[in-house]
C-alpha positions as CSV (number, residue, x, y, z in Angstrom):
1,M,8.1,-3.1,-16.4
2,A,10.8,-4.6,-14.2
3,S,10.9,-4.5,-10.4
4,T,12.1,-1.2,-9.0
5,R,13.9,-0.8,-5.7
6,V,11.8,1.6,-3.7
7,C,13.7,1.5,-0.2
8,A,15.6,-0.6,2.2
9,F,13.4,-2.8,4.4
10,D,14.9,-1.1,7.6
11,E,13.6,2.3,6.4
12,L,10.1,1.2,6.9
13,E,8.6,1.8,10.4
14,P,6.2,-0.9,11.6
15,N,2.5,0.0,11.3
16,Q,3.2,3.2,9.2
17,A,2.5,3.9,5.6
18,V,4.9,5.6,3.2
19,R,4.1,7.0,-0.3
20,V,6.4,5.9,-3.1
21,E,6.0,6.5,-6.8
22,I,7.1,4.3,-9.7
23,G,6.8,6.3,-12.8
24,D,3.4,7.9,-12.5
25,I,2.0,5.2,-10.2
26,P,1.5,6.3,-6.5
27,I,1.8,3.4,-4.0
28,A,1.2,3.1,-0.3
29,L,3.9,0.9,1.2
30,V,3.3,-0.6,4.6
31,R,5.3,-2.8,7.0
32,D,3.0,-4.4,9.4
33,A,3.9,-5.4,13.1
34,A,4.8,-8.9,11.9
35,G,7.4,-7.6,9.4
36,D,5.3,-8.3,6.3
37,V,5.5,-5.6,3.6
38,F,2.5,-4.6,1.5
39,A,2.0,-2.3,-1.5
40,I,-1.4,-1.0,-2.4
41,G,-2.6,1.8,-4.7
42,D,-2.1,5.1,-2.8
43,T,-5.3,6.8,-3.9
44,C,-8.6,6.2,-2.0
45,T,-11.3,5.1,-4.5
46,H,-13.9,7.3,-2.7
47,G,-12.0,10.5,-3.2
48,D,-8.7,11.8,-4.4
49,I,-6.9,11.2,-1.1
50,S,-3.5,9.8,-0.4
51,L,-4.0,6.6,1.6
52,S,-0.3,6.7,2.8
53,E,-1.4,9.6,5.0
54,G,-3.9,7.4,6.8
55,F,-3.7,4.9,9.7
56,V,-2.4,1.4,9.7
57,E,-4.3,-1.0,11.9
58,N,-3.7,-4.8,11.8
59,D,-3.9,-5.6,8.1
60,T,-5.7,-2.5,7.0
61,L,-5.0,1.0,5.9
62,E,-7.7,3.7,6.8
63,C,-8.2,6.8,4.7
64,W,-7.8,9.7,7.0
65,A,-10.5,11.8,5.2
66,H,-13.5,9.7,5.2
67,G,-12.6,6.6,7.3
68,S,-12.7,3.9,4.6
69,M,-10.5,0.9,5.6
70,F,-8.7,-1.1,2.8
71,S,-7.3,-4.6,3.2
72,L,-3.6,-4.6,2.7
73,R,-3.9,-8.2,1.4
74,T,-6.7,-7.8,-1.1
75,G,-7.2,-4.0,-1.6
76,K,-10.9,-4.4,-0.9
77,P,-12.6,-1.6,1.1
78,L,-13.9,-3.0,4.4
79,T,-15.9,0.0,5.3
80,L,-17.9,2.6,3.5
81,P,-18.0,5.1,1.9
82,A,-15.4,3.5,-0.5
83,Y,-16.8,0.5,-2.4
84,E,-14.2,0.0,-5.2
85,P,-10.9,-1.8,-4.3
86,V,-7.4,-0.4,-4.8
87,P,-4.8,-2.4,-6.6
88,V,-2.4,-4.7,-4.6
89,Y,1.2,-4.9,-6.0
90,Q,3.7,-7.7,-5.7
91,V,6.6,-6.9,-3.2
92,D,9.9,-8.7,-3.2
93,L,12.5,-8.4,-0.5
94,I,16.0,-8.9,-2.0
95,D,19.1,-8.5,0.1
96,G,17.4,-6.2,2.6
97,D,15.7,-4.0,-0.1
98,V,12.1,-3.6,-1.1
99,Y,11.3,-4.0,-4.8
100,I,7.9,-3.5,-6.5
101,D,6.9,-4.3,-10.0
102,P,3.8,-2.2,-10.7
103,S,3.0,-4.2,-13.8
104,I,2.3,-7.2,-11.5
105,I,-1.0,-6.6,-9.8
106,L,-2.0,-9.3,-7.4
107,A,-5.6,-8.1,-6.8
108,V,-8.0,-5.4,-7.8
């Protein structure tokens, strides 16, 4: 699968998550306070909850339902009850736009 444009960089608010879908793959897209953009699997591994509805803090995304915090860099859960990681996808910034190739998984 090729990289897909998902939005303009300027459309992303710092420290907020946005849900995007590429095909049938739900992805939580986050721009942190430093301006780095991360893309992780949007479904909490503890329950069928959208992580993009959660809370961004530093380099984590917290599930609003049960409080599991996932690293934006590695996808690993840092707190229980989740113990399985979510995938981390490659993000490319090209001419002010955000592109993701969901076939390139950086970490699981």
